[in-house]
C-alpha positions as protocol buffer text, in pm:
chain_id: "A"
residue {
  index: 1
  type: MET
  ca { x: -5339 y: 7129 z: 14754 }
}
residue {
  index: 2
  type: ASP
  ca { x: -5042 y: 7080 z: 14524 }
}
residue {
  index: 3
  type: LEU
  ca { x: -4999 y: 6717 z: 14636 }
}
residue {
  index: 4
  type: LEU
  ca { x: -5370 y: 6642 z: 14580 }
}
residue {
  index: 5
  type: SER
  ca { x: -5352 y: 6798 z: 14234 }
}
residue {
  index: 6
  type: ARG
  ca { x: -5053 y: 6584 z: 14142 }
}
residue {
  index: 7
  type: ILE
  ca { x: -5224 y: 6269 z: 14270 }
}
residue {
  index: 8
  type: ALA
  ca { x: -5543 y: 6351 z: 14079 }
}
residue {
  index: 9
  type: SER
  ca { x: -5339 y: 6419 z: 13766 }
}
residue {
  index: 10
  type: TRP
  ca { x: -5148 y: 6092 z: 13798 }
}
residue {
  index: 11
  type: LEU
  ca { x: -5470 y: 5897 z: 13853 }
}
residue {
  index: 12
  type: GLY
  ca { x: -5623 y: 6061 z: 13546 }
}
residue {
  index: 13
  type: GLU
  ca { x: -5322 y: 5980 z: 13330 }
}
residue {
  index: 14
  type: ASN
  ca { x: -5307 y: 5617 z: 13447 }
}
residue {
  index: 15
  type: GLU
  ca { x: -5675 y: 5543 z: 13486 }
}
residue {
  index: 16
  type: ALA
  ca { x: -5690 y: 5281 z: 13209 }
}
residue {
  index: 17
  type: THR
  ca { x: -5391 y: 5092 z: 13347 }
}
residue {
  index: 18
  type: ILE
  ca { x: -5523 y: 5103 z: 13702 }
}
residue {
  index: 19
  type: SER
  ca { x: -5864 y: 4982 z: 13586 }
}
residue {
  index: 20
  type: ALA
  ca { x: -5711 y: 4695 z: 13392 }
}
residue {
  index: 21
  type: VAL
  ca { x: -5503 y: 4583 z: 13691 }
}
residue {
  index: 22
  type: VAL
  ca { x: -5809 y: 4592 z: 13916 }
}
residue {
  index: 23
  type: GLY
  ca { x: -6005 y: 4390 z: 13659 }
}
residue {
  index: 24
  type: ILE
  ca { x: -5728 y: 4131 z: 13652 }
}
residue {
  index: 25
  type: ALA
  ca { x: -5731 y: 4109 z: 14031 }
}
residue {
  index: 26
  type: VAL
  ca { x: -6109 y: 4057 z: 14032 }
}
residue {
  index: 27
  type: LEU
  ca { x: -6087 y: 3787 z: 13764 }
}
residue {
  index: 28
  type: ALA
  ca { x: -5803 y: 3613 z: 13948 }
}
residue {
  index: 29
  type: GLY
  ca { x: -6008 y: 3610 z: 14267 }
}
residue {
  index: 30
  type: ILE
  ca { x: -6306 y: 3455 z: 14091 }
}
residue {
  index: 31
  type: VAL
  ca { x: -6093 y: 3191 z: 13917 }
}
residue {
  index: 32
  type: LEU
  ca { x: -5920 y: 3114 z: 14247 }
}
residue {
  index: 33
  type: ALA
  ca { x: -6252 y: 3074 z: 14429 }
}
residue {
  index: 34
  type: GLY
  ca { x: -6376 y: 2836 z: 14159 }
}
residue {
  index: 35
  type: LEU
  ca { x: -6058 y: 2630 z: 14176 }
}
residue {
  index: 36
  type: ARG
  ca { x: -6071 y: 2611 z: 14555 }
}
residue {
  index: 37
  type: SER
  ca { x: -6427 y: 2482 z: 14537 }
}
residue {
  index: 38
  type: LEU
  ca { x: -6330 y: 2226 z: 14273 }
}
residue {
  index: 39
  type: VAL
  ca { x: -6028 y: 2107 z: 14473 }
}
residue {
  index: 40
  type: ARG
  ca { x: -6244 y: 2071 z: 14786 }
}
residue {
  index: 41
  type: ARG
  ca { x: -6505 y: 1869 z: 14596 }
}
residue {
  index: 42
  type: ARG
  ca { x: -6240 y: 1641 z: 14448 }
}
residue {
  index: 43
  type: ALA
  ca { x: -6078 y: 1592 z: 14790 }
}
residue {
  index: 44
  type: GLU
  ca { x: -6416 y: 1506 z: 14945 }
}
residue {
  index: 45
  type: THR
  ca { x: -6485 y: 1256 z: 14667 }
}
residue {
  index: 46
  type: PHE
  ca { x: -6142 y: 1100 z: 14715 }
}
residue {
  index: 47
  type: GLN
  ca { x: -6194 y: 1076 z: 15092 }
}
residue {
  index: 48
  type: GLU
  ca { x: -6535 y: 913 z: 15041 }
}
residue {
  index: 49
  type: GLU
  ca { x: -6384 y: 662 z: 14799 }
}
residue {
  index: 50
  type: ALA
  ca { x: -6096 y: 590 z: 15039 }
}
residue {
  index: 51
  type: ALA
  ca { x: -6340 y: 536 z: 15328 }
}
residue {
  index: 52
  type: THR
  ca { x: -6547 y: 285 z: 15131 }
}
residue {
  index: 53
  type: PRO
  ca { x: -6392 y: -63 z: 15146 }
}
residue {
  index: 54
  type: ALA
  ca { x: -6317 y: -218 z: 14810 }
}
residue {
  index: 55
  type: THR
  ca { x: -6547 y: -507 z: 14711 }
}
residue {
  index: 56
  type: GLU
  ca { x: -6270 y: -680 z: 14519 }
}
residue {
  index: 57
  type: PRO
  ca { x: -5908 y: -697 z: 14629 }
}
residue {
  index: 58
  type: SER
  ca { x: -5794 y: -633 z: 14271 }
}
residue {
  index: 59
  type: SER
  ca { x: -5985 y: -302 z: 14243 }
}
residue {
  index: 60
  type: ALA
  ca { x: -5754 y: -135 z: 14497 }
}
residue {
  index: 61
  type: ALA
  ca { x: -5451 y: -244 z: 14300 }
}
residue {
  index: 62
  type: GLN
  ca { x: -5594 y: -90 z: 13984 }
}
residue {
  index: 63
  type: THR
  ca { x: -5659 y: 249 z: 14144 }
}
residue {
  index: 64
  type: PRO
  ca { x: -5348 y: 467 z: 14115 }
}
residue {
  index: 65
  type: ALA
  ca { x: -5225 y: 634 z: 14430 }
}
residue {
  index: 66
  type: PRO
  ca { x: -5305 y: 1006 z: 14436 }
}
residue {
  index: 67
  type: ASP
  ca { x: -4938 y: 1103 z: 14464 }
}
residue {
  index: 68
  type: LEU
  ca { x: -4865 y: 917 z: 14138 }
}
residue {
  index: 69
  type: ASP
  ca { x: -5108 y: 1130 z: 13939 }
}
residue {
  index: 70
  type: PRO
  ca { x: -4906 y: 1287 z: 13655 }
}
residue {
  index: 71
  type: LEU
  ca { x: -5125 y: 1598 z: 13667 }
}
residue {
  index: 72
  type: THR
  ca { x: -5021 y: 1695 z: 14020 }
}
residue {
  index: 73
  type: VAL
  ca { x: -4706 y: 1867 z: 14138 }
}
residue {
  index: 74
  type: PRO
  ca { x: -4494 y: 1764 z: 14438 }
}
residue {
  index: 75
  type: GLY
  ca { x: -4504 y: 2013 z: 14723 }
}
residue {
  index: 76
  type: PHE
  ca { x: -4869 y: 2100 z: 14668 }
}
residue {
  index: 77
  type: GLU
  ca { x: -5017 y: 1803 z: 14855 }
}
residue {
  index: 78
  type: GLY
  ca { x: -5131 y: 1633 z: 14536 }
}
residue {
  index: 79
  type: ARG
  ca { x: -5318 y: 1935 z: 14402 }
}
residue {
  index: 80
  type: ALA
  ca { x: -5372 y: 1947 z: 14028 }
}
residue {
  index: 81
  type: ALA
  ca { x: -5175 y: 2201 z: 13824 }
}
residue {
  index: 82
  type: ILE
  ca { x: -5320 y: 2482 z: 13612 }
}
residue {
  index: 83
  type: ALA
  ca { x: -5195 y: 2664 z: 13303 }
}
residue {
  index: 84
  type: VAL
  ca { x: -5310 y: 3010 z: 13197 }
}
residue {
  index: 85
  type: LEU
  ca { x: -5286 y: 3025 z: 12820 }
}
residue {
  index: 86
  type: PRO
  ca { x: -5223 y: 3353 z: 12637 }
}
residue {
  index: 87
  type: PHE
  ca { x: -5546 y: 3548 z: 12601 }
}
residue {
  index: 88
  type: ASP
  ca { x: -5651 y: 3617 z: 12244 }
}
residue {
  index: 89
  type: ASN
  ca { x: -5652 y: 3979 z: 12127 }
}
residue {
  index: 90
  type: LEU
  ca { x: -5987 y: 4019 z: 11950 }
}
residue {
  index: 91
  type: SER
  ca { x: -5971 y: 4396 z: 11920 }
}
residue {
  index: 92
  type: GLY
  ca { x: -5845 y: 4388 z: 11561 }
}
residue {
  index: 93
  type: ASP
  ca { x: -5563 y: 4623 z: 11662 }
}
residue {
  index: 94
  type: PRO
  ca { x: -5223 y: 4450 z: 11668 }
}
residue {
  index: 95
  type: GLU
  ca { x: -5095 y: 4722 z: 11903 }
}
residue {
  index: 96
  type: GLN
  ca { x: -5335 y: 4590 z: 12169 }
}
residue {
  index: 97
  type: GLU
  ca { x: -5153 y: 4256 z: 12178 }
}
residue {
  index: 98
  type: TYR
  ca { x: -4957 y: 4379 z: 12482 }
}
residue {
  index: 99
  type: PHE
  ca { x: -5286 y: 4431 z: 12667 }
}
residue {
  index: 100
  type: ALA
  ca { x: -5398 y: 4069 z: 12610 }
}
residue {
  index: 101
  type: ASP
  ca { x: -5052 y: 3933 z: 12697 }
}
residue {
  index: 102
  type: GLY
  ca { x: -5031 y: 4153 z: 13004 }
}
residue {
  index: 103
  type: PHE
  ca { x: -5370 y: 4036 z: 13121 }
}
residue {
  index: 104
  type: ALA
  ca { x: -5273 y: 3667 z: 13102 }
}
residue {
  index: 105
  type: ASP
  ca { x: -4934 y: 3741 z: 13258 }
}
residue {
  index: 106
  type: GLU
  ca { x: -5092 y: 3926 z: 13548 }
}
residue {
  index: 107
  type: LEU
  ca { x: -5342 y: 3645 z: 13600 }
}
residue {
  index: 108
  type: ILE
  ca { x: -5054 y: 3392 z: 13616 }
}
residue {
  index: 109
  type: THR
  ca { x: -4878 y: 3609 z: 13874 }
}
residue {
  index: 110
  type: LEU
  ca { x: -5185 y: 3653 z: 14092 }
}
residue {
  index: 111
  type: LEU
  ca { x: -5280 y: 3286 z: 14082 }
}
residue {
  index: 112
  type: SER
  ca { x: -4921 y: 3182 z: 14159 }
}
residue {
  index: 113
  type: ALA
  ca { x: -4909 y: 3412 z: 14459 }
}
residue {
  index: 114
  type: SER
  ca { x: -5201 y: 3227 z: 14619 }
}
residue {
  index: 115
  type: ARG
  ca { x: -4996 y: 2906 z: 14661 }
}
residue {
  index: 116
  type: GLU
  ca { x: -5328 y: 2713 z: 14661 }
}
residue {
  index: 117
  type: PHE
  ca { x: -5225 y: 2511 z: 14358 }
}
residue {
  index: 118
  type: PRO
  ca { x: -4931 y: 2498 z: 14117 }
}
residue {
  index: 119
  type: VAL
  ca { x: -4943 y: 2735 z: 13819 }
}
residue {
  index: 120
  type: ILE
  ca { x: -4735 y: 2663 z: 13510 }
}
residue {
  index: 121
  type: ALA
  ca { x: -4479 y: 2930 z: 13421 }
}
residue {
  index: 122
  type: ARG
  ca { x: -4559 y: 3195 z: 13163 }
}
residue {
  index: 123
  type: ASN
  ca { x: -4274 y: 3084 z: 12935 }
}
residue {
  index: 124
  type: SER
  ca { x: -4423 y: 2735 z: 12917 }
}
residue {
  index: 125
  type: SER
  ca { x: -4786 y: 2834 z: 12863 }
}
residue {
  index: 126
  type: PHE
  ca { x: -4702 y: 3114 z: 12617 }
}
residue {
  index: 127
  type: THR
  ca { x: -4550 y: 2860 z: 12374 }
}
residue {
  index: 128
  type: TYR
  ca { x: -4911 y: 2815 z: 12260 }
}
residue {
  index: 129
  type: LYS
  ca { x: -4952 y: 3183 z: 12166 }
}
residue {
  index: 130
  type: GLY
  ca { x: -5101 y: 3230 z: 11822 }
}
residue {
  index: 131
  type: LYS
  ca { x: -5159 y: 2858 z: 11770 }
}
residue {
  index: 132
  type: PRO
  ca { x: -5482 y: 2658 z: 11763 }
}
residue {
  index: 133
  type: VAL
  ca { x: -5498 y: 2485 z: 12099 }
}
residue {
  index: 134
  type: ASP
  ca { x: -5629 y: 2142 z: 12195 }
}
residue {
  index: 135
  type: VAL
  ca { x: -5660 y: 2157 z: 12574 }
}
residue {
  index: 136
  type: LYS
  ca { x: -5618 y: 1780 z: 12601 }
}
residue {
  index: 137
  type: GLN
  ca { x: -5282 y: 1813 z: 12426 }
}
residue {
  index: 138
  type: VAL
  ca { x: -5190 y: 2102 z: 12658 }
}
residue {
  index: 139
  type: SER
  ca { x: -5278 y: 1878 z: 12953 }
}
residue {
  index: 140
  type: ARG
  ca { x: -5043 y: 1606 z: 12830 }
}
residue {
  index: 141
  type: GLU
  ca { x: -4759 y: 1838 z: 12728 }
}
residue {
  index: 142
  type: LEU
  ca { x: -4760 y: 2063 z: 13037 }
}
residue {
  index: 143
  type: GLY
  ca { x: -4884 y: 1808 z: 13291 }
}
residue {
  index: 144
  type: VAL
  ca { x: -5186 y: 2014 z: 13396 }
}
residue {
  index: 145
  type: ARG
  ca { x: -5540 y: 1920 z: 13483 }
}
residue {
  index: 146
  type: TYR
  ca { x: -5688 y: 2270 z: 13437 }
}
residue {
  index: 147
  type: VAL
  ca { x: -5648 y: 2538 z: 13172 }
}
residue {
  index: 148
  type: VAL
  ca { x: -5763 y: 2900 z: 13180 }
}
residue {
  index: 149
  type: GLU
  ca { x: -5811 y: 3052 z: 12839 }
}
residue {
  index: 150
  type: GLY
  ca { x: -5983 y: 3364 z: 12723 }
}
residue {
  index: 151
  type: SER
  ca { x: -5994 y: 3672 z: 12509 }
}
residue {
  index: 152
  type: VAL
  ca { x: -5965 y: 4046 z: 12545 }
}
residue {
  index: 153
  type: ARG
  ca { x: -6147 y: 4297 z: 12329 }
}
residue {
  index: 154
  type: LYS
  ca { x: -6063 y: 4661 z: 12374 }
}
residue {
  index: 155
  type: ALA
  ca { x: -6240 y: 4931 z: 12177 }
}
residue {
  index: 156
  type: GLY
  ca { x: -6193 y: 5291 z: 12279 }
}
residue {
  index: 157
  type: GLU
  ca { x: -6259 y: 5318 z: 12649 }
}
residue {
  index: 158
  type: ARG
  ca { x: -6437 y: 4982 z: 12679 }
}
residue {
  index: 159
  type: VAL
  ca { x: -6291 y: 4641 z: 12745 }
}
residue {
  index: 160
  type: ARG
  ca { x: -6452 y: 4298 z: 12734 }
}
residue {
  index: 161
  type: ILE
  ca { x: -6266 y: 4013 z: 12897 }
}
residue {
  index: 162
  type: SER
  ca { x: -6389 y: 3656 z: 12858 }
}
residue {
  index: 163
  type: ALA
  ca { x: -6232 y: 3372 z: 13053 }
}
residue {
  index: 164
  type: GLN
  ca { x: -6300 y: 3001 z: 13079 }
}
residue {
  index: 165
  type: LEU
  ca { x: -6173 y: 2742 z: 13324 }
}
residue {
  index: 166
  type: ILE
  ca { x: -6151 y: 2404 z: 13153 }
}
residue {
  index: 167
  type: ASP
  ca { x: -6086 y: 2053 z: 13282 }
}
residue {
  index: 168
  type: ALA
  ca { x: -5813 y: 1981 z: 13028 }
}
residue {
  index: 169
  type: THR
  ca { x: -5836 y: 1606 z: 13072 }
}
residue {
  index: 170
  type: THR
  ca { x: -6193 y: 1603 z: 12937 }
}
residue {
  index: 171
  type: GLY
  ca { x: -6221 y: 1936 z: 12757 }
}
residue {
  index: 172
  type: ALA
  ca { x: -6527 y: 2025 z: 12967 }
}
residue {
  index: 173
  type: HIS
  ca { x: -6589 y: 2384 z: 13076 }
}
residue {
  index: 174
  type: ILE
  ca { x: -6603 y: 2418 z: 13453 }
}
residue {
  index: 175
  type: TRP
  ca { x: -6657 y: 2791 z: 13469 }
}
residue {
  index: 176
  type: ALA
  ca { x: -6685 y: 3083 z: 13228 }
}
residue {
  index: 177
  type: GLU
  ca { x: -6744 y: 3453 z: 13274 }
}
residue {
  index: 178
  type: THR
  ca { x: -6745 y: 3769 z: 13063 }
}
residue {
  index: 179
  type: TYR
  ca { x: -6662 y: 4112 z: 13200 }
}
residue {
  index: 180
  type: ASP
  ca { x: -6769 y: 4415 z: 13002 }
}
residue {
  index: 181
  type: ARG
  ca { x: -6650 y: 4741 z: 13155 }
}
residue {
  index: 182
  type: GLU
  ca { x: -6556 y: 5098 z: 13087 }
}
residue {
  index: 183
  type: LEU
  ca { x: -6188 y: 5159 z: 13145 }
}
residue {
  index: 184
  type: GLN
  ca { x: -6293 y: 5473 z: 13328 }
}
residue {
  index: 185
  type: GLY
  ca { x: -6435 y: 5458 z: 13676 }
}
residue {
  index: 186
  type: ILE
  ca { x: -6204 y: 5249 z: 13888 }
}
residue {
  index: 187
  type: CYS
  ca { x: -6456 y: 5242 z: 14177 }
}
residue {
  index: 188
  type: GLU
  ca { x: -6723 y: 5085 z: 13958 }
}
residue {
  index: 189
  type: LEU
  ca { x: -6477 y: 4823 z: 13830 }
}
residue {
  index: 190
  type: GLN
  ca { x: -6372 y: 4732 z: 14185 }
}
C-alpha cells in the first residue's frame, strides 16, 4: 500500500502539470491531423494538375517546379514548413508566461517528432515573442507556408487554450479550436 500511496500523492501534487501535458498532446494530434489532410489535398490537386496536359506550351514554363518552392524544405518530399509562434499569455499574471511558452514549446516538440512535415525551430519562431505579428511577413522571413498561433488563459484551476492554423501566404485561417478545461481530472482531459 505504501507504493500506491506514494503514486497517488505524486499524481495529486503534479496533476496540473500532467493535465497540461495531456492537453498539449491532444492539441498536437488535432493540428497534425489537420495538416495531414491539407497536405493530402494539396498533393491530389498537384497530381490532377500534372495529369492534365497544358493547353499552351508556355504555361508549363511559367509553373514553378514543386521542388523549387521556397516554402518547402529539402528532405521532406516537398512538404510545406510550419512555424509554431509563441502563445500569448492572456491570464494577466506575468508569472504564467512560462505556461504559455511551455505550451508552444511542447507543441513544437510533438509536431517535430511526427516527421510528417518540417517544423521551424523554437529559437527561430520565438523571435516574434511579444511583438505584433504579420503572418505573411513570418512566411517570408522563416520560409514557412503554415503558422500555428494561439493564446493561453489560466485562472485558478481552469485553462483555456485557443489555437489557429493559418495559411501564412494568404493569411487565411484553415483551422481553429478552443479548449476550455479544468486542470483537475486528467481522465476527462484525455
